C-alpha positions in Angstrom: 36.3 95.3 204.8 33.8 92.6 206.2 33.5 89.3 204.3 30.0 88.1 203.3 30.9 84.3 203.4 30.2 82.0 206.4 32.5 82.1 209.5 34.6 79.2 210.6 32.1 78.1 213.3 29.3 78.2 210.7 31.3 76.1 208.3 31.7 73.4 211.0 28.0 73.4 211.7 27.2 73.0 208.1 29.8 70.3 207.7 28.2 68.2 210.6 24.7 68.8 209.1 25.9 67.4 205.8 27.4 64.3 207.5 24.2 63.5 209.4 22.2 64.1 206.3 24.4 61.6 204.4 24.1 59.0 207.2 20.3 59.4 207.2 20.1 59.0 203.4 22.3 55.9 203.7 20.1 54.3 206.4 17.0 55.2 204.3 18.4 53.5 201.3 19.4 50.5 203.4 16.0 50.1 204.9 14.6 50.0 201.4 16.7 46.9 200.9 14.6 43.9 202.1 17.5 41.6 202.7 19.3 44.1 204.9 16.0 44.9 206.8 15.5 41.2 207.5 19.1 41.0 208.8 18.6 43.9 211.2 15.3 42.3 212.5 17.1 39.0 213.1 19.9 40.7 215.0 17.4 42.5 217.2 15.6 39.2 218.0 18.9 37.5 218.9 19.9 40.4 221.2 16.6 40.2 223.0 17.0 36.4 223.4 20.5 36.9 224.8 19.1 39.3 227.4 16.3 36.9 228.4 18.7 34.0 228.8 21.2 36.0 230.9 18.4 37.3 233.0 16.9 33.8 233.5 20.3 32.3 234.4 20.9 35.0 237.0 17.9 33.8 239.1 18.0 30.1 238.2 18.8 27.8 241.2 22.3 26.3 241.2 22.4 22.8 239.6 24.0 20.9 242.4 25.8 17.6 241.7 24.0 14.3 242.2 24.3 10.6 241.7 22.0 7.6 242.1 22.3 7.6 245.9 21.9 11.3 246.8 20.3 14.3 245.2 20.3 17.9 246.5 17.3 20.2 246.6 17.5 23.9 247.7 14.6 25.1 249.8 16.0 28.7 250.0 16.9 29.9 246.5 18.6 33.2 245.5 21.8 32.6 247.3 24.9 33.8 245.5 26.7 30.9 243.6 29.9 29.9 245.3 32.1 27.6 243.2 34.1 26.4 246.2 30.9 25.2 247.9 29.7 23.6 244.7 33.0 21.8 244.4 32.7 20.6 248.0 29.2 19.3 247.4 30.5 17.6 244.2 33.3 15.9 246.3 30.8 14.8 248.8 28.7 13.1 246.1 31.8 11.2 244.9 32.6 10.2 248.5 29.0 8.9 249.0 29.6 6.7 246.0 32.8 5.4 247.5 31.1 4.7 250.8 28.3 2.7 249.2 30.7 0.6 247.2 32.9 -0.1 250.2 29.9 -1.1 252.4 28.4 -3.4 249.8 31.6 -5.4 248.9 30.1 -8.8 250.0 26.6 -7.9 250.9 25.4 -6.2 247.7 23.7 -3.6 249.9 21.5 -1.1 248.0 20.3 1.8 250.2 17.3 3.8 249.2 18.2 7.0 247.2 17.7 10.1 249.4 17.2 13.8 248.9 19.2 16.4 251.0 18.3 20.0 251.5 21.5 21.8 250.5 20.2 24.9 252.3 20.7 23.1 255.7 24.4 22.5 255.0 24.8 26.1 253.7 23.3 27.6 256.8 25.3 25.4 259.1 28.5 26.2 257.2 29.1 22.5 256.6 30.6 23.0 253.2 34.1 24.0 254.4 37.1 22.2 252.8 37.7 20.1 255.9 34.1 19.2 256.6 32.6 15.7 256.1 29.2 16.7 257.3 27.3 15.6 254.1 29.0 12.1 254.1 28.3 11.7 257.8 24.7 12.7 257.4 24.1 10.3 254.6 25.6 7.5 256.7 23.3 8.3 259.6 20.3 8.2 257.2 21.4 4.8 255.9 21.7 3.5 259.4 18.2 4.8 260.2 17.0 2.8 257.2 18.7 -0.3 258.5 17.2 0.3 261.9 13.8 0.8 260.5 13.2 4.1 262.2 15.2 7.3 262.9 17.4 7.4 266.0 15.4 9.2 268.7 18.0 9.3 271.4 20.2 12.2 272.5 23.4 10.2 273.0 23.7 8.3 269.7 27.1 7.0 270.7 27.0 3.6 269.0 25.9 4.9 265.6 28.2 7.9 265.6 31.3 5.8 266.5 30.6 3.6 263.5 29.9 6.6 261.2 33.3 8.1 262.0 35.1 4.7 261.7 33.6 4.1 258.3 34.5 7.6 257.0 38.1 7.3 258.5 38.6 3.9 256.9 37.1 4.6 253.4 38.2 8.3 253.1 41.8 8.5 254.3 41.8 12.3 254.0 39.3 12.5 256.9 41.4 10.4 259.3 42.1 11.9 262.8 45.4 11.5 264.7 44.8 8.0 266.0 48.0 7.9 267.9 46.9 10.8 270.1 43.4 9.3 270.5 44.8 6.0 271.7 47.2 7.4 274.3 44.4 8.0 276.9 42.0 5.9 278.8 38.2 6.3 278.5 38.0 8.2 281.7 40.7 10.6 280.6 38.9 11.2 277.3 35.5 11.9 278.8 34.5 15.6 279.0 31.6 17.3 280.7 28.8 18.7 278.5 30.1 22.2 279.1 33.6 21.2 277.9 32.2 19.5 274.9 30.0 22.5 274.0 33.1 24.7 273.8 34.6 22.6 271.1 31.5 21.4 269.2 31.9 23.8 266.3 35.3 22.3 265.4 33.6 19.0 264.7 33.9 18.3 260.9 31.1 15.7 260.9 28.1 18.1 261.3 25.6 18.9 263.9 24.6 16.2 266.4 21.4 15.9 268.5 23.2 16.3 271.8 24.2 19.9 270.8 20.7 20.9 272.0 22.0 20.3 275.5 24.3 23.2 275.1 21.3 25.5 275.5 20.7 24.4 279.1 21.4 27.2 281.6 21.5 24.8 284.6 25.1 24.4 285.8 24.3 20.9 287.1 23.2 19.8 283.7 26.2 21.2 281.9 28.6 19.6 284.4 27.4 16.1 283.9 29.7 13.8 281.9 29.0 13.6 278.2 29.4 10.1 276.7 29.4 11.6 273.2 32.9 13.1 274.1 34.1 9.5 273.7 33.1 9.2 270.1 36.6 10.0 268.6 38.4 7.9 271.3 36.2 4.9 270.6 36.4 5.3 266.8 40.2 5.6 267.1 40.4 2.4 269.1 38.2 0.6 266.6 40.3 1.8 263.7 43.5 0.6 265.4 41.9 -2.8 265.7 40.9 -2.8 262.0 44.5 -2.3 260.9 45.2 -5.9 261.6 42.7 -7.0 259.0 43.1 -7.3 255.2 41.3 -4.7 252.9 38.4 -7.0 252.0 37.9 -8.2 255.5 38.0 -4.6 256.8 35.3 -3.4 254.5 33.1 -6.4 255.4 33.6 -5.6 259.1 32.5 -2.0 258.6 29.2 -3.2 257.1 28.8 -5.7 260.0 29.4 -2.9 262.5 26.6 -0.8 260.9 24.2 -3.7 261.2 25.2 -4.4 264.8 24.7 -0.8 265.9 21.3 -0.6 264.3 19.9 -3.6 266.3 17.1 -3.0 268.8 19.6 -3.8 271.7 21.5 -0.6 270.8 18.6 1.7 271.4 19.1 1.6 275.2 22.6 3.1 274.9 21.2 6.1 273.0 18.8 7.3 275.8 20.3 10.1 277.9 18.7 8.6 281.0 20.7 5.4 280.4 24.0 7.1 281.2 25.0 8.1 284.7 26.1 11.7 285.4 29.5 10.7 286.7 32.1 9.6 284.1 33.6 7.1 286.6 30.3 5.2 286.4 30.3 4.7 282.6 32.0 1.3 282.9 29.0 -1.0 282.6 27.6 1.0 279.7 30.9 0.9 277.8 31.2 -2.8 278.4 27.7 -3.3 276.9 28.8 -1.1 274.0 31.9 -3.3 273.6 29.7 -6.4 273.5 27.4 -4.8 271.0 30.3 -4.2 268.6 31.7 -7.7 269.1 35.0 -6.1 269.9 36.3 -7.7 273.1 38.9 -5.6 274.9 38.0 -2.4 273.0 37.2 -0.4 276.1 39.9 -1.8 278.3 37.8 -2.9 281.2 34.8 -1.8 283.4 37.0 -0.2 286.0 37.9 3.4 285.0 41.6 4.0 284.7 43.2 7.4 284.8 46.8 7.6 283.6 47.6 10.8 285.5 45.8 12.7 288.2 46.9 15.7 290.3 45.5 15.8 293.8 46.0 17.8 296.9 46.8 16.3 300.3 43.2 17.0 301.4 41.6 15.5 298.3 39.3 12.5 298.7 40.2 10.1 295.9 37.5 8.3 294.0 37.6 4.7 295.1 36.2 3.4 291.8 39.0 4.9 289.7 42.3 3.1 289.1 45.0 5.8 289.0 48.3 4.9 287.4 50.2 8.0 288.5 49.0 10.2 291.3 50.8 13.5 292.0 49.9 14.8 295.4 50.8 18.4 296.3 51.1 20.2 299.6 52.8 23.3 301.0 53.8 21.7 304.4 55.7 18.4 304.7 53.0 15.8 305.2 52.9 12.9 307.7 53.3 9.5 306.3 49.9 8.3 307.6 48.3 10.9 305.3 49.4 8.9 302.3 47.6 5.7 303.4 44.2 6.9 301.9 45.5 7.1 298.4 45.2 4.3 295.8 47.5 4.5 292.8 50.0 2.4 290.9 52.7 5.1 291.6 52.5 8.2 293.8 54.8 11.2 293.8 54.5 13.9 296.4 55.5 17.5 295.4 56.1 20.4 297.8 54.5 23.5 296.5 52.5 26.3 298.1 51.0 27.4 294.7 48.0 25.4 293.8 48.3 26.7 290.2 52.0 25.9 289.8 52.6 24.4 286.3 53.4 20.7 286.5 53.8 18.6 283.3 51.9 15.4 283.3 53.5 12.0 282.7 52.7 8.3 282.6 55.3 7.2 285.2 57.0 8.6 288.3 60.4 8.7 286.6 59.0 10.5 283.5 57.4 13.0 285.8 60.7 13.7 287.6 62.4 14.2 284.3 59.8 16.6 283.0 59.6 18.6 286.3 63.2 19.2 287.4 62.4 22.4 289.3 60.3 21.0 292.2 61.1 19.2 295.5 59.5 15.8 295.3 59.5 12.2 296.6 58.1 9.0 295.4 56.2 7.1 298.0 55.5 3.3 297.9 51.8 3.2 299.0 51.6 -0.6 299.6 54.9 -0.4 301.5 53.7 2.5 303.6 50.5 0.8 304.6 52.4 -2.4 305.5 55.0 -0.4 307.6 52.2 1.4 309.4 50.3 -1.8 310.0 53.4 -3.6 311.4 54.5 -0.7 313.5 57.7 -0.2 311.7 56.8 3.4 310.8 55.4 6.1 313.1 52.4 7.6 311.3 53.4 11.1 312.4 56.8 10.9 310.8 57.2 13.5 308.2 58.1 12.5 304.6 61.3 14.4 304.8 62.4 12.7 308.0 62.6 9.1 306.6 66.1 9.6 305.3 67.3 12.3 307.7 69.2 10.1 310.1 71.5 13.0 311.1 68.7 14.5 313.3 68.5 11.5 315.5 65.6 9.7 313.7 65.9 6.0 314.2 64.2 4.0 311.4 63.3 0.4 311.6 65.9 -1.7 309.8 63.3 -2.8 307.2 63.0 0.9 306.2 66.7 1.8 306.2 68.2 2.2 302.7 70.6 -0.5 301.8 71.6 1.2 298.6 71.5 4.8 297.3 72.0 5.9 293.7 72.1 9.4 292.3 70.3 9.7 289.0 71.6 12.8 287.2 69.1 12.4 284.4 66.2 12.6 286.9 68.0 14.8 289.5 66.8 12.4 292.3 68.4 10.0 294.7 67.0 6.5 294.3 66.9 4.4 297.4 66.7 0.7 298.0 65.5 -0.8 301.3 63.8 -4.1 302.3 60.5 -2.2 302.4 60.7 0.7 299.9 58.6 3.3 301.7 60.7 6.1 300.2 61.7 5.1 296.7 63.4 8.3 295.4 63.7 11.8 296.7 64.8 15.2 295.4 65.9 17.0 298.5 66.2 20.6 297.2 64.7 22.8 294.5 67.2 23.4 291.8 
């Protein structure tokens, strides 16, 4: 028999209706309470204000750090906030404070406060952890103020050397490997513009004016020597010299260097046309640079010196370059008269038919022999060879391998005959002693 009461589904519907009706009655009674109504209105206002504040902060420019010497502005807003970059900018501001204090130890120097566009450094990716682009840029602007006008040259060598020296001395974490920088001569350290352009992005001191030269498509322009490639080498030499001074004297010297390099006489060294295209002709400019800094002996002399140079037997050596170790290669055994054209403190001849054979460089002939034990070689005394040829003691057509080969009937002049022979197992060569040492050591066979 069918029941007249509501079904289970109907009961659930009625149950929910009764609950909603009870909630509605409770809200109606609450709204009739003035205190509760006031509380709800206040909560609504607070919620709206929170939304407004959050929305405003999401589009508000980043508050970049500042101090009395430098303040950042942002010409392009809307960039996503990056705490790492903000922290890098904050560190740069602290470093600028350190630089100013260091440079004003005795001079009480007060530079004019400056504004920097942080967007420039962001676009140039100059806020990486190892970058000191902001500090270097501030120093350049301070030097412009001392100069009375901005630097207008392409090769701002003098100013940039001082910028790096100051940063290396005041901020130890920025210091380069000075031992490596000091192990070469200025000719060895000089690169072409093309070579410099390949490594410019690795520079942690920001973009420099000469970088515009990298846009040249002319091979002749790119292959000219770049004096700006000497910046680290010169700054390293300057830092080595400062090590002999006390802390207070060193800081005073840094400020003096800034003043010296902003003098009117320094302007001529900044012009691109003031520098020759060949690195071997930089000597006179570098001597003027040395005088400008008041650092006698910094450059090492006007004559360019190359510690090591590899040549072929048909090479025409540069007469203006003083080579300390020349390594001359050839496939055939050369005649002794062919060595007369070379000028070097030491010369080693190497027999190889592969122009690209790997040879490790060295500073001396003995060091070269030790580093390259796999090649046939001989050390030739150049002054002795020229003397023997001039006196007629040596036939110019004599092959280098025939000087010691007496078993084949070669008769050497007594002044060239070895009085003493010594096998050097560490070098794998036979060292010879004669009244005139034309052949000073020889490695007869490849190992």
